[in-house]
N, C-alpha and C positions, 0 to 999 in steps of 0.2 A: 437510806439504803433502799434500793429497789426491791419490790416484792414479786415473787412468782405466784401467780394466781392460776389454779387449775380450772379450766373452763370445760365442763363436761355435762353431757346429757346422761341421765341416770334413771334406771327403773325404780319403782317404789321399793323393791326388795334389794336395791343396792348394786345392780349390774350395769355396766357401761357398754356391754355388747353381748350378743348371744353366744352360745358355746363355740360357734365357728366364726365369731367376729361380726355376726349380723347386726345391722343397725337399722333395719327396716321398720322397727317399732318406734323410732324417734319421731315425735311430732314437731314439725316446723311449719310456719306459715308466714305471711307478710308481716303480721304483728310482731312475731318473734324476730324475724330478720331485721326489721327497722329498729327494734329495741337493742338488739345485740350490736348492730352496726354502729350505734352511737357510742357505746362503750369501747368497742374495738378501735374506733376512730380516735380515741384518746391515747392510744399507745402506738408505737411503731416497731415493737419487738414481739416476735412470735417464737415460741419454743415448740418443737415437735420431736417425736420419736421418728425413726427412719421410715417405718411403714406409713404413718400418717403424712409425713413430709412428701414421700413419693406419690401418695394419692393426691395431695394438694397440688403438687408441682405438675401433675399430669392434667390438671383441670384449670386452676385459677389463672395462670399467666395469660391465657387467651380467652377465658370465659366471657369477658366483657366485650370482646371483639365480634362475637357471633351475632348475626342479624336478628336472632330471636332472643338475645340476652335480656334478662329481666333487669329492673332497676337494681335489685340486690346484686346480681351477677356483675353488673358494670361497676358498682361502687366497691364491692369486695375484691374484684379483680384488680382494680386500681390500687386499693390499699395493699393487697398481697404483693404486688410488684414492687411497691415502694418500701415495704416493711423489711427490717433486718430480721433474718431467720437464723435461729440456732437449732441445730439438729443433733440429737443424741444417737450415735451409731458407732458400732465397733467395726462396721464393714464399709461404710461410705468414705470416699475420698473428697477432700475439700476442693481440689483443683477443678477449674471450669464452673464453679458455682457462683452465681452472682448474688452479692449482698447476703451471703450465707456463711455461717461458721459451723463446722462440725466438731463436736466434742466426742472423743472416743476413749479417753482415759482421764484419770484424776478428776472424776466427775465433781466431787465436792469442791475441790480447789478451783476448778475452772468456773463452775457456776457462781461461787462466792466472789470471784473476781468480777464477773459480769454484774452481779447484784451490787457491788460496791463502786461501780463506774459512776461518772458524773451525771448520767441521765437520770431523770426522775420518774419516768413513766413506768407503768406496770409491765411485767413480762408475762404475756398470756400463754399458758401451756394449753394448746388445743388438743383435746382428746388424748390420744397416745397412751393407752393404758399401761403398756410395759414401761415406758419412760416415766410415767406418773408413779408407778410402784417403786422404781429405783429412787426417784427424788423423795418420795415419802419416807422410805427406809433410811435415807440420809438426812432427814429433817430439813429439807431444802424448800418445801412448799410452804408459802406464807398464808395462803387463803384458798378457798374453794368457791367457785361461782358455778353453782349447780342448777340444772334445769331438770326437775323431777317430772318424769313422764308418767301419766296415769296408766301404768301397765305393770303387772307382776310377771317376770320372765321365768322364775323358778330355777333357772340355771344360766350360766354364762360366765363372763369375765367380770369379777367384782371390782369395785373401785378400791376397796381396802382389802388387802391381803398380806399375810405374813407380817403383821404389825407387832413389833417387839415391845414398844413403850406406848403408854397412853398418850393420846394427842388431845389436848383440851382446845375447844373451839369456842369462839364468841360469835353469836349470830348478829349480823349487822341489820339495822332497821330497813335495809333495802330488800324488800321482797315484793313479788308481783305474781298474780295469777293471770294467765293468759286465757283467752276465750276457748282455745283448743283443749284446755284442761291441764296444761303444763304449769308448774309452779317454780318460780325462780327463788333460790336461797343463796345468800352470801354469808360466808363464814371467814373469819380471820383466825389463824392459829394463835392461841393465847400462850405466849412464851413467858408470861409473868408469874 
């Protein structure tokens, strides 16, 4: 069965964005871009909430075509255009979207159908705090790929909110500290 892995930058105190959605505190550099690009390249399925999808769709399809595009922009733009995208939204229509499926109802059933498909790659959930909260509450996230940034925000949008039941996690031995001070942590949900 395929796994949904939440890929998120997080502050040391557990926030994924500032109070107004600010993400200017996130540290990324070429070292992180190269590292993340390798893992993203192992999957061809991306999961987004509507807001994050619209932000990505407004940039990535043409980012690699710009004359000043970085190596990362070229590579990720190519990946983005080829990836199958799943969007959780109650307001978007699926018509006219290329290589994209919109899930607007029966979230648990629809996600479980996708997880049980023949494909074997991970489904990476990019950011998308509202979608992440919905998936956590329905026990649909199988792992967390977290990039802990060396900052305490004090307030903002938390990664974990309105948790009803304890979620046991198993830390995988894949961790890395980057030169910019960001630390990568990988957890799988322990369902045993």
